[in-house]
N, C-alpha and C positions, 0 to 999 in steps of 0.2 A: 917702277913703272917704265917702258920702254921710250926710246927718244921720240918715237911719232906722235905719241900721246902727249908728251910734254910742249912739242911743237903745236900740236892742235890747241892744247890748252892754254898757251902762249906763255909757258913757264921758262924761265932764264936758268939755265943750269952752268954751272962752273965749267972750264975746259977739264977738269979732273973728273968731275963726275960724267960729262960726256965720254971722254976716254974710257973709264970703266965700264959703262955700260955698252960702248962698242965691244971690249973685249970679251965680255960674257956673251953678248950676241953672236961672234963669231968664234969662240972656242969653247963654250961649254956645250957641246953637242953629246957627249958621252951618256947623258941621261937620256935622250932622245933616242940615239942608237940602241942603247939597252932597251928600252921600251919597245921600239921597232922589232928588236930582234925577239923578245919575248912574245910578241904577237905572233910574228912570222913561223916561230917553230913550236907554237901550241899545239897540242894533241887535237884540240877543237877551238876553234874560233869563237871570240866574243863579237866579232864584227864580222860580216861577210864582205866587205869592202873597205880598203885601206886607201883613202884618198890622200896622194902625196902632192902638194902644189907649191910653188914659190917661184921667185924672179930666177933668170938663168945664172948659173954660176954658184949657186948656193949648195950643190952636192946632193941633189934629188938623184941623180944617177948612180953616184957612188953609194948611196944609201941601198940601193937595190942590188946592187953586185954582191 
């Protein structure tokens, strides 16, 4: 579960667990990049609109380049 849900549910996580979740959140973007690439280069789109959103500085513009 993401860190925000743990906070919402008032769960206490060890520092190691928090660090591991942050590392996954900020470093495991290959899957999402591959998914986006597949959708963008498909001969026919399964979706007409791809809505990309997020807080500033997470790489939305880099994804579109």
